[in-house]
C-alpha positions in Angstrom: 23.2 24.3 9.4 20.2 22.5 8.1 18.5 24.6 5.7 14.8 24.3 5.0 13.1 24.9 1.4 11.1 28.1 0.7 7.9 27.6 2.4 5.4 26.3 0.1 1.8 26.4 0.9 0.8 24.2 -1.9 3.2 21.6 -0.9 2.7 18.2 0.8 4.3 18.2 4.6 5.6 14.9 6.9 5.5 15.7 10.8 9.1 16.0 12.3 8.4 16.4 16.0 5.3 14.5 17.8 2.7 17.1 17.9 -1.2 17.1 19.2 -3.4 19.6 17.4 -6.9 19.7 18.1 -6.9 16.3 20.4 -5.2 14.8 17.1 -1.6 13.7 17.6 0.7 13.3 14.5 4.0 11.5 14.9 7.4 11.9 13.6 6.7 10.4 9.7 3.0 10.6 9.3 1.8 13.0 6.6 0.0 16.5 8.0 -3.1 17.1 7.2 -2.7 21.3 6.0 -6.2 21.3 6.2 -5.9 20.9 9.6 -4.5 24.8 10.7 -4.9 27.8 9.1 -2.4 29.3 6.6 -0.3 31.2 9.1 -0.4 28.3 11.6 1.2 26.1 8.7 4.1 28.3 7.8 4.7 28.9 11.8 4.7 25.0 12.2 7.3 24.8 9.1 9.5 27.8 10.2 9.7 26.3 13.6 10.8 22.6 11.8 7.6 21.1 13.5 6.9 20.2 10.0 8.7 19.9 6.7 7.9 19.7 3.6 7.4 16.2 1.6 9.7 15.0 -1.3 7.8 14.5 -4.3 7.6 11.3 -5.3 10.1 10.0 -8.6 7.6 9.3 -11.9 8.5 6.9 -13.6 9.2 7.4 -17.5 6.4 6.6 -19.6 6.6 4.5 -22.4 6.2 7.4 -25.2 9.2 9.2 -23.3 12.0 6.4 -22.9 14.1 5.6 -25.1 13.5 3.6 -27.7 15.8 0.2 -28.6 16.3 -0.2 -32.1 16.3 -3.9 -33.7 19.1 -5.3 -34.9 18.0 -6.8 -38.5 19.8 -10.1 -39.4 21.1 -10.7 -42.5 
């Protein structure tokens, strides 16, 4: 059984199934503009799995947070 994460209206969404809203077609994998619909309709689309929450992009480690290599001193 496919489970989805809890609905978060602040998340970014992608289209799972092709759909048309106000004459604009959105295809599978397209980013879905949540401003195109009301919060209620956004929740309905999510609950019915027409759209899915987009995975968060992986953040590259910043230079100051990455482990530092120790320099070997020659004798």
